[in-house]
N, CA, C and O atoms as CSV, one atom per row, in Angstrom:
chain,resi,resn,atom,element,x,y,z
A,1,UNK,N,N,-23.895,24.881,-10.803
A,1,UNK,CA,C,-24.103,25.017,-9.382
A,1,UNK,C,C,-24.301,26.500,-9.089
A,1,UNK,O,O,-23.592,27.351,-9.626
A,2,UNK,N,N,-25.256,26.792,-8.247
A,2,UNK,CA,C,-25.521,28.165,-7.867
A,2,UNK,C,C,-25.521,28.236,-6.346
A,2,UNK,O,O,-26.188,27.449,-5.675
A,3,UNK,N,N,-24.770,29.182,-5.818
A,3,UNK,CA,C,-24.683,29.371,-4.378
A,3,UNK,C,C,-25.193,30.761,-4.051
A,3,UNK,O,O,-24.771,31.740,-4.668
A,4,UNK,N,N,-26.083,30.857,-3.100
A,4,UNK,CA,C,-26.605,32.133,-2.654
A,4,UNK,C,C,-26.284,32.299,-1.175
A,4,UNK,O,O,-26.521,31.401,-0.366
A,5,UNK,N,N,-25.747,33.455,-0.842
A,5,UNK,CA,C,-25.408,33.738,0.539
A,5,UNK,C,C,-26.197,34.964,0.979
A,5,UNK,O,O,-26.079,36.030,0.374
A,6,UNK,N,N,-26.987,34.823,2.012
A,6,UNK,CA,C,-27.723,35.931,2.596
A,6,UNK,C,C,-27.074,36.274,3.931
A,6,UNK,O,O,-26.921,35.409,4.793
A,7,UNK,N,N,-26.698,37.523,4.099
A,7,UNK,CA,C,-26.065,37.961,5.337
A,7,UNK,C,C,-27.008,38.938,6.027
A,7,UNK,O,O,-27.372,39.971,5.465
A,8,UNK,N,N,-27.391,38.603,7.232
A,8,UNK,CA,C,-28.250,39.466,8.026
A,8,UNK,C,C,-27.398,40.032,9.156
A,8,UNK,O,O,-27.323,39.458,10.242
A,9,UNK,N,N,-26.758,41.168,8.884
A,9,UNK,CA,C,-25.864,41.775,9.864
A,9,UNK,C,C,-25.883,43.290,9.697
A,9,UNK,O,O,-26.113,43.818,8.609
A,10,UNK,N,N,-25.637,43.960,10.799
A,10,UNK,CA,C,-25.519,45.416,10.729
A,10,UNK,C,C,-24.143,45.747,10.160
A,10,UNK,O,O,-23.258,44.891,10.164
A,11,UNK,N,N,-23.946,46.966,9.672
A,11,UNK,CA,C,-22.612,47.342,9.183
A,11,UNK,C,C,-21.533,47.178,10.255
A,11,UNK,O,O,-20.404,46.791,9.953
A,12,UNK,N,N,-21.882,47.470,11.494
A,12,UNK,CA,C,-20.906,47.330,12.578
A,12,UNK,C,C,-20.514,45.868,12.778
A,12,UNK,O,O,-19.337,45.557,12.961
A,13,UNK,N,N,-21.507,44.969,12.744
A,13,UNK,CA,C,-21.227,43.540,12.913
A,13,UNK,C,C,-20.374,43.000,11.768
A,13,UNK,O,O,-19.447,42.222,11.991
A,14,UNK,N,N,-20.689,43.414,10.548
A,14,UNK,CA,C,-19.924,42.938,9.397
A,14,UNK,C,C,-18.497,43.473,9.433
A,14,UNK,O,O,-17.546,42.751,9.134
A,15,UNK,N,N,-18.356,44.742,9.800
A,15,UNK,CA,C,-17.022,45.341,9.901
A,15,UNK,C,C,-16.189,44.600,10.941
A,15,UNK,O,O,-15.008,44.335,10.715
A,16,UNK,N,N,-16.797,44.262,12.082
A,16,UNK,CA,C,-16.089,43.531,13.125
A,16,UNK,C,C,-15.732,42.122,12.657
A,16,UNK,O,O,-14.624,41.654,12.916
A,17,UNK,N,N,-16.653,41.436,11.972
A,17,UNK,CA,C,-16.408,40.083,11.467
A,17,UNK,C,C,-15.242,40.055,10.486
A,17,UNK,O,O,-14.425,39.134,10.502
A,18,UNK,N,N,-15.172,41.083,9.624
A,18,UNK,CA,C,-14.109,41.136,8.624
A,18,UNK,C,C,-12.818,41.726,9.169
A,18,UNK,O,O,-11.805,41.763,8.471
A,19,UNK,N,N,-12.852,42.189,10.418
A,19,UNK,CA,C,-11.650,42.748,11.022
A,19,UNK,C,C,-11.316,44.140,10.509
A,19,UNK,O,O,-10.164,44.570,10.567
A,20,UNK,N,N,-12.314,44.833,10.014
A,20,UNK,CA,C,-12.083,46.176,9.492
A,20,UNK,C,C,-12.256,47.199,10.618
A,20,UNK,O,O,-13.038,46.979,11.543
A,21,UNK,N,N,-11.533,48.308,10.539
A,21,UNK,CA,C,-11.619,49.305,11.610
A,21,UNK,C,C,-12.910,50.113,11.541
A,21,UNK,O,O,-13.542,50.213,10.489
A,22,UNK,N,N,-13.283,50.680,12.668
A,22,UNK,CA,C,-14.431,51.580,12.735
A,22,UNK,C,C,-13.939,52.965,12.332
A,22,UNK,O,O,-13.139,53.572,13.044
A,23,UNK,N,N,-14.405,53.461,11.209
A,23,UNK,CA,C,-13.933,54.737,10.679
A,23,UNK,C,C,-14.853,55.903,11.030
A,23,UNK,O,O,-14.634,57.019,10.560
A,24,UNK,N,N,-15.867,55.666,11.838
A,24,UNK,CA,C,-16.812,56.718,12.206
A,24,UNK,C,C,-16.123,57.913,12.861
A,24,UNK,O,O,-16.435,59.048,12.498
A,25,UNK,N,N,-15.200,57.718,13.810
A,25,UNK,CA,C,-14.531,58.882,14.406
A,25,UNK,C,C,-13.744,59.705,13.381
A,25,UNK,O,O,-13.716,60.934,13.456
A,26,UNK,N,N,-13.112,59.028,12.433
A,26,UNK,CA,C,-12.360,59.743,11.393
A,26,UNK,C,C,-13.313,60.519,10.494
A,26,UNK,O,O,-13.033,61.660,10.127
A,27,UNK,N,N,-14.441,59.902,10.137
A,27,UNK,CA,C,-15.430,60.586,9.312
A,27,UNK,C,C,-15.958,61.833,10.020
A,27,UNK,O,O,-16.092,62.895,9.412
A,28,UNK,N,N,-16.253,61.688,11.304
A,28,UNK,CA,C,-16.763,62.831,12.063
A,28,UNK,C,C,-15.745,63.968,12.110
A,28,UNK,O,O,-16.106,65.134,11.951
A,29,UNK,N,N,-14.483,63.631,12.327
A,29,UNK,CA,C,-13.429,64.655,12.372
A,29,UNK,C,C,-13.277,65.349,11.021
A,29,UNK,O,O,-13.159,66.573,10.959
A,30,UNK,N,N,-13.281,64.571,9.947
A,30,UNK,CA,C,-13.127,65.163,8.616
A,30,UNK,C,C,-14.313,66.071,8.280
A,30,UNK,O,O,-14.128,67.135,7.690
A,31,UNK,N,N,-15.518,65.663,8.648
A,31,UNK,CA,C,-16.694,66.504,8.392
A,31,UNK,C,C,-16.646,67.791,9.205
A,31,UNK,O,O,-17.035,68.849,8.711
A,32,UNK,N,N,-16.174,67.713,10.444
A,32,UNK,CA,C,-16.082,68.940,11.247
A,32,UNK,C,C,-15.039,69.888,10.663
A,32,UNK,O,O,-15.245,71.101,10.644
A,33,UNK,N,N,-13.911,69.336,10.183
A,33,UNK,CA,C,-12.898,70.187,9.525
A,33,UNK,C,C,-13.462,70.831,8.267
A,33,UNK,O,O,-13.238,72.014,8.012
A,34,UNK,N,N,-14.189,70.052,7.490
A,34,UNK,CA,C,-14.786,70.560,6.258
A,34,UNK,C,C,-15.785,71.675,6.569
A,34,UNK,O,O,-15.792,72.707,5.898
A,35,UNK,N,N,-16.613,71.474,7.567
A,35,UNK,CA,C,-17.588,72.510,7.952
A,35,UNK,C,C,-16.894,73.788,8.383
A,35,UNK,O,O,-17.282,74.883,7.973
A,36,UNK,N,N,-15.863,73.648,9.215
A,36,UNK,CA,C,-15.125,74.832,9.687
A,36,UNK,C,C,-14.506,75.593,8.519
A,36,UNK,O,O,-14.576,76.821,8.467
A,37,UNK,N,N,-13.913,74.879,7.604
A,37,UNK,CA,C,-13.268,75.529,6.461
A,37,UNK,C,C,-14.306,76.212,5.569
A,37,UNK,O,O,-14.074,77.316,5.076
A,38,UNK,N,N,-15.430,75.566,5.367
A,38,UNK,CA,C,-16.469,76.171,4.541
A,38,UNK,C,C,-17.081,77.391,5.217
A,38,UNK,O,O,-17.466,78.340,4.535
A,39,UNK,N,N,-17.178,77.385,6.539
A,39,UNK,CA,C,-17.676,78.549,7.271
A,39,UNK,C,C,-16.727,79.742,7.123
A,39,UNK,O,O,-17.157,80.895,7.145
A,40,UNK,N,N,-15.433,79.448,6.971
A,40,UNK,CA,C,-14.426,80.503,6.839
A,40,UNK,C,C,-14.294,80.993,5.404
A,40,UNK,O,O,-13.467,81.868,5.146
A,41,UNK,N,N,-15.042,80.489,4.494
A,41,UNK,CA,C,-15.020,80.961,3.118
A,41,UNK,C,C,-14.677,79.886,2.118
A,41,UNK,O,O,-15.129,79.951,0.975
A,42,UNK,N,N,-13.906,78.912,2.500
A,42,UNK,CA,C,-13.629,77.779,1.628
A,42,UNK,C,C,-12.716,78.060,0.447
A,42,UNK,O,O,-12.573,77.193,-0.415
A,43,UNK,N,N,-12.091,79.232,0.363
A,43,UNK,CA,C,-11.208,79.522,-0.769
A,43,UNK,C,C,-9.904,78.747,-0.636
A,43,UNK,O,O,-9.334,78.648,0.451
A,44,UNK,N,N,-9.449,78.208,-1.737
A,44,UNK,CA,C,-8.190,77.464,-1.744
A,44,UNK,C,C,-8.293,76.114,-1.050
A,44,UNK,O,O,-7.282,75.532,-0.656
A,45,UNK,N,N,-9.493,75.629,-0.904
A,45,UNK,CA,C,-9.715,74.365,-0.210
A,45,UNK,C,C,-9.661,73.212,-1.193
A,45,UNK,O,O,-10.353,73.223,-2.211
A,46,UNK,N,N,-8.839,72.216,-0.888
A,46,UNK,CA,C,-8.707,71.036,-1.735
A,46,UNK,C,C,-9.117,69.797,-0.935
A,46,UNK,O,O,-8.321,69.288,-0.147
A,47,UNK,N,N,-10.343,69.303,-1.124
A,47,UNK,CA,C,-10.777,68.129,-0.358
A,47,UNK,C,C,-9.907,66.909,-0.620
A,47,UNK,O,O,-9.702,66.094,0.280
A,48,UNK,N,N,-9.394,66.771,-1.831
A,48,UNK,CA,C,-8.533,65.627,-2.137
A,48,UNK,C,C,-7.279,65.618,-1.287
A,48,UNK,O,O,-6.840,64.560,-0.837
A,49,UNK,N,N,-6.700,66.788,-1.064
A,49,UNK,CA,C,-5.495,66.873,-0.228
A,49,UNK,C,C,-5.811,66.508,1.214
A,49,UNK,O,O,-4.981,65.922,1.910
A,50,UNK,N,N,-7.015,66.856,1.661
A,50,UNK,CA,C,-7.406,66.539,3.031
A,50,UNK,C,C,-7.598,65.021,3.200
A,50,UNK,O,O,-7.276,64.471,4.252
A,51,UNK,N,N,-8.111,64.362,2.187
A,51,UNK,CA,C,-8.387,62.929,2.278
A,51,UNK,C,C,-7.201,62.051,1.894
A,51,UNK,O,O,-7.178,60.866,2.227
A,52,UNK,N,N,-6.228,62.611,1.204
A,52,UNK,CA,C,-5.110,61.818,0.694
A,52,UNK,C,C,-4.397,60.997,1.767
A,52,UNK,O,O,-4.095,59.830,1.514
A,53,UNK,N,N,-4.110,61.549,2.962
A,53,UNK,CA,C,-3.445,60.720,3.969
A,53,UNK,C,C,-4.294,59.543,4.440
A,53,UNK,O,O,-3.756,58.536,4.902
A,54,UNK,N,N,-5.605,59.661,4.327
A,54,UNK,CA,C,-6.487,58.594,4.812
A,54,UNK,C,C,-6.710,57.498,3.783
A,54,UNK,O,O,-6.993,56.353,4.137
A,55,UNK,N,N,-6.585,57.846,2.518
A,55,UNK,CA,C,-6.824,56.880,1.443
A,55,UNK,C,C,-5.513,56.612,0.726
A,55,UNK,O,O,-4.916,57.516,0.142
A,56,UNK,N,N,-5.077,55.377,0.772
A,56,UNK,CA,C,-3.793,55.063,0.147
A,56,UNK,C,C,-3.874,55.175,-1.367
A,56,UNK,O,O,-2.907,55.585,-2.010
A,57,UNK,N,N,-5.016,54.815,-1.945
A,57,UNK,CA,C,-5.221,54.987,-3.375
A,57,UNK,C,C,-4.455,54.031,-4.268
A,57,UNK,O,O,-4.550,54.136,-5.491
A,58,UNK,N,N,-3.713,53.119,-3.710
A,58,UNK,CA,C,-2.982,52.196,-4.575
A,58,UNK,C,C,-3.720,50.874,-4.693
A,58,UNK,O,O,-4.593,50.551,-3.887
A,59,UNK,N,N,-3.359,50.138,-5.693
A,59,UNK,CA,C,-4.030,48.874,-5.994
A,59,UNK,C,C,-3.702,47.824,-4.939
A,59,UNK,O,O,-4.517,46.940,-4.676
A,60,UNK,N,N,-2.531,47.907,-4.337
A,60,UNK,CA,C,-2.139,46.900,-3.355
A,60,UNK,C,C,-3.096,46.867,-2.168
A,60,UNK,O,O,-3.404,45.794,-1.650
A,61,UNK,N,N,-3.564,48.031,-1.737
A,61,UNK,CA,C,-4.473,48.036,-0.585
A,61,UNK,C,C,-5.802,47.373,-0.951
A,61,UNK,O,O,-6.390,46.671,-0.129
A,62,UNK,N,N,-6.273,47.590,-2.173
A,62,UNK,CA,C,-7.501,46.939,-2.621
A,62,UNK,C,C,-7.303,45.426,-2.704
A,62,UNK,O,O,-8.170,44.655,-2.294
A,63,UNK,N,N,-6.170,45.016,-3.231
A,63,UNK,CA,C,-5.898,43.578,-3.332
A,63,UNK,C,C,-5.801,42.938,-1.951
A,63,UNK,O,O,-6.297,41.829,-1.750
A,64,UNK,N,N,-5.171,43.619,-1.000
A,64,UNK,CA,C,-5.055,43.046,0.342
A,64,UNK,C,C,-6.429,42.958,0.999
A,64,UNK,O,O,-6.698,42.010,1.736
A,65,UNK,N,N,-7.303,43.934,0.741
A,65,UNK,CA,C,-8.659,43.878,1.283
A,65,UNK,C,C,-9.419,42.711,0.671
A,65,UNK,O,O,-10.134,41.993,1.370
A,66,UNK,N,N,-9.264,42.523,-0.640
A,66,UNK,CA,C,-9.938,41.408,-1.304
A,66,UNK,C,C,-9.439,40.069,-0.770
A,66,UNK,O,O,-10.231,39.151,-0.556
A,67,UNK,N,N,-8.131,39.955,-0.554
A,67,UNK,CA,C,-7.578,38.713,-0.012
A,67,UNK,C,C,-8.131,38.442,1.381
A,67,UNK,O,O,-8.463,37.302,1.707
A,68,UNK,N,N,-8.233,39.484,2.204
A,68,UNK,CA,C,-8.776,39.314,3.553
A,68,UNK,C,C,-10.233,38.886,3.503
A,68,UNK,O,O,-10.662,38.033,4.280
A,69,UNK,N,N,-10.987,39.473,2.597
A,69,UNK,CA,C,-12.402,39.126,2.461
A,69,UNK,C,C,-12.561,37.675,2.026
A,69,UNK,O,O,-13.356,36.940,2.613
A,70,UNK,N,N,-11.814,37.251,1.002
A,70,UNK,CA,C,-11.913,35.869,0.529
A,70,UNK,C,C,-11.415,34.884,1.573
A,70,UNK,O,O,-11.932,33.773,1.681
A,71,UNK,N,N,-10.410,35.291,2.341
A,71,UNK,CA,C,-9.906,34.427,3.409
A,71,UNK,C,C,-10.976,34.210,4.468
A,71,UNK,O,O,-11.158,33.094,4.954
A,72,UNK,N,N,-11.686,35.279,4.826
A,72,UNK,CA,C,-12.760,35.158,5.812
A,72,UNK,C,C,-13.870,34.256,5.286
A,72,UNK,O,O,-14.393,33.425,6.029
A,73,UNK,N,N,-14.237,34.407,4.017
A,73,UNK,CA,C,-15.265,33.557,3.426
A,73,UNK,C,C,-14.808,32.105,3.386
A,73,UNK,O,O,-15.595,31.203,3.670
A,74,UNK,N,N,-13.548,31.868,3.038
A,74,UNK,CA,C,-13.035,30.502,2.951
A,74,UNK,C,C,-13.043,29.830,4.318
A,74,UNK,O,O,-13.406,28.659,4.431
A,75,UNK,N,N,-12.643,30.566,5.365
A,75,UNK,CA,C,-12.649,29.997,6.711
A,75,UNK,C,C,-14.062,29.642,7.133
A,75,UNK,O,O,-14.301,28.583,7.714
A,76,UNK,N,N,-14.993,30.528,6.838
A,76,UNK,CA,C,-16.388,30.278,7.194
A,76,UNK,C,C,-16.935,29.087,6.417
A,76,UNK,O,O,-17.669,28.269,6.972
A,77,UNK,N,N,-16.585,28.984,5.148
A,77,UNK,CA,C,-17.044,27.875,4.321
A,77,UNK,C,C,-16.474,26.552,4.824
A,77,UNK,O,O,-17.185,25.548,4.875
A,78,UNK,N,N,-15.197,26.546,5.196
A,78,UNK,CA,C,-14.584,25.324,5.717
A,78,UNK,C,C,-15.257,24.894,7.013
A,78,UNK,O,O,-15.496,23.706,7.229
A,79,UNK,N,N,-15.563,25.855,7.870
A,79,UNK,CA,C,-16.227,25.529,9.133
A,79,UNK,C,C,-17.617,24.962,8.865
A,79,UNK,O,O,-18.041,24.013,9.525
A,80,UNK,N,N,-18.321,25.539,7.901
A,80,UNK,CA,C,-19.654,25.056,7.542
A,80,UNK,C,C,-19.582,23.651,6.963
A,80,UNK,O,O,-20.389,22.789,7.311
A,81,UNK,N,N,-18.605,23.418,6.071
A,81,UNK,CA,C,-18.431,22.086,5.478
A,81,UNK,C,C,-18.098,21.047,6.543
A,81,UNK,O,O,-18.625,19.935,6.512
A,82,UNK,N,N,-17.222,21.404,7.487
A,82,UNK,CA,C,-16.838,20.468,8.549
A,82,UNK,C,C,-18.037,20.107,9.405
A,82,UNK,O,O,-18.222,18.946,9.772
A,83,UNK,N,N,-18.851,21.105,9.721
A,83,UNK,CA,C,-20.041,20.848,10.535
A,83,UNK,C,C,-21.020,19.955,9.782
A,83,UNK,O,O,-21.632,19.070,10.381
A,84,UNK,N,N,-21.176,20.172,8.487
A,84,UNK,CA,C,-22.085,19.344,7.683
A,84,UNK,C,C,-21.576,17.910,7.597
A,84,UNK,O,O,-22.365,16.969,7.684
A,85,UNK,N,N,-20.268,17.734,7.428
A,85,UNK,CA,C,-19.697,16.392,7.362
A,85,UNK,C,C,-19.869,15.665,8.691
A,85,UNK,O,O,-20.186,14.476,8.714
A,86,UNK,N,N,-19.658,16.381,9.807
A,86,UNK,CA,C,-19.837,15.773,11.123
A,86,UNK,C,C,-21.279,15.330,11.308
A,86,UNK,O,O,-21.542,14.258,11.853
A,87,UNK,N,N,-22.203,16.152,10.856
A,87,UNK,CA,C,-23.622,15.812,10.991
A,87,UNK,C,C,-23.968,14.602,10.123
A,87,UNK,O,O,-24.741,13.740,10.541
A,88,UNK,N,N,-23.397,14.534,8.916
A,88,UNK,CA,C,-23.629,13.377,8.047
A,88,UNK,C,C,-23.091,12.101,8.689
A,88,UNK,O,O,-23.746,11.060,8.649
A,89,UNK,N,N,-21.910,12.182,9.273
A,89,UNK,CA,C,-21.304,11.005,9.898
A,89,UNK,C,C,-22.148,10.521,11.069
A,89,UNK,O,O,-22.320,9.317,11.257
A,90,UNK,N,N,-22.670,11.445,11.848
A,90,UNK,CA,C,-23.515,11.047,12.981
A,90,UNK,C,C,-24.798,10.395,12.484
A,90,UNK,O,O,-25.303,9.464,13.111
A,91,UNK,N,N,-25.327,10.873,11.367
A,91,UNK,CA,C,-26.561,10.307,10.810
A,91,UNK,C,C,-26.358,8.911,10.266
A,91,UNK,O,O,-27.279,8.095,10.312
A,92,UNK,N,N,-25.170,8.613,9.750
A,92,UNK,CA,C,-24.901,7.286,9.177
A,92,UNK,C,C,-24.632,6.256,10.258
A,92,UNK,O,O,-24.977,5.087,10.080
A,93,UNK,N,N,-24.037,6.641,11.357
A,93,UNK,CA,C,-23.592,5.673,12.361
A,93,UNK,C,C,-24.694,5.103,13.219
A,93,UNK,O,O,-24.505,4.011,13.756
A,94,UNK,N,N,-25.822,5.749,13.392
A,94,UNK,CA,C,-26.806,5.281,14.360
A,94,UNK,C,C,-27.954,4.469,13.775
A,94,UNK,O,O,-28.937,4.229,14.476
A,95,UNK,N,N,-27.874,4.043,12.544
A,95,UNK,CA,C,-29.023,3.412,11.912
A,95,UNK,C,C,-29.123,1.919,12.069
A,95,UNK,O,O,-30.169,1.360,11.740
A,96,UNK,N,N,-28.116,1.240,12.546
A,96,UNK,CA,C,-28.170,-0.215,12.634
A,96,UNK,C,C,-27.875,-0.852,11.297
A,96,UNK,O,O,-27.621,-0.159,10.312
A,97,UNK,N,N,-27.908,-2.212,11.262
A,97,UNK,CA,C,-27.581,-2.940,10.035
A,97,UNK,C,C,-28.832,-3.161,9.217
A,97,UNK,O,O,-29.931,-3.344,9.740
A,98,UNK,N,N,-28.623,-3.138,7.914
A,98,UNK,CA,C,-29.726,-3.445,7.007
A,98,UNK,C,C,-29.647,-4.936,6.648
A,98,UNK,O,O,-28.567,-5.512,6.514
A,99,UNK,N,N,-30.792,-5.510,6.504
A,99,UNK,CA,C,-30.799,-6.904,6.063
A,99,UNK,C,C,-31.250,-6.939,4.619
A,99,UNK,O,O,-32.125,-6.174,4.212
A,100,UNK,N,N,-30.672,-7.797,3.873
A,100,UNK,CA,C,-31.084,-7.911,2.464
A,100,UNK,C,C,-31.665,-9.289,2.242
A,100,UNK,O,O,-31.155,-10.277,2.770
A,101,UNK,N,N,-32.714,-9.358,1.473
A,101,UNK,CA,C,-33.307,-10.672,1.194
A,101,UNK,C,C,-32.738,-11.188,-0.115
A,101,UNK,O,O,-32.554,-10.430,-1.067
A,102,UNK,N,N,-32.464,-12.473,-0.155
A,102,UNK,CA,C,-31.937,-13.093,-1.371
A,102,UNK,C,C,-32.898,-14.064,-1.982
A,102,UNK,O,O,-32.596,-14.667,-3.012
């Protein structure tokens, strides 16, 4: 069995669907800090230290993100399956009786 899923969504729409936060303001702030520091000479600058509070870096956060993603896919799949089953049931009920010749 092969399943193909095509998603036609903007990054903003997908982020909202998955319940992920909009990180654009944080990115803008970090870039402005980086620019200011580089304009001042950039000596002793550690980008990793600047990003460390924003990135947890542990495996648990990745696993929780994966669980959330699979949960969203499972809910969507269940809704799709339910709709398909409802449509099948409606198609079977309205056809009348078949007669068989003996």
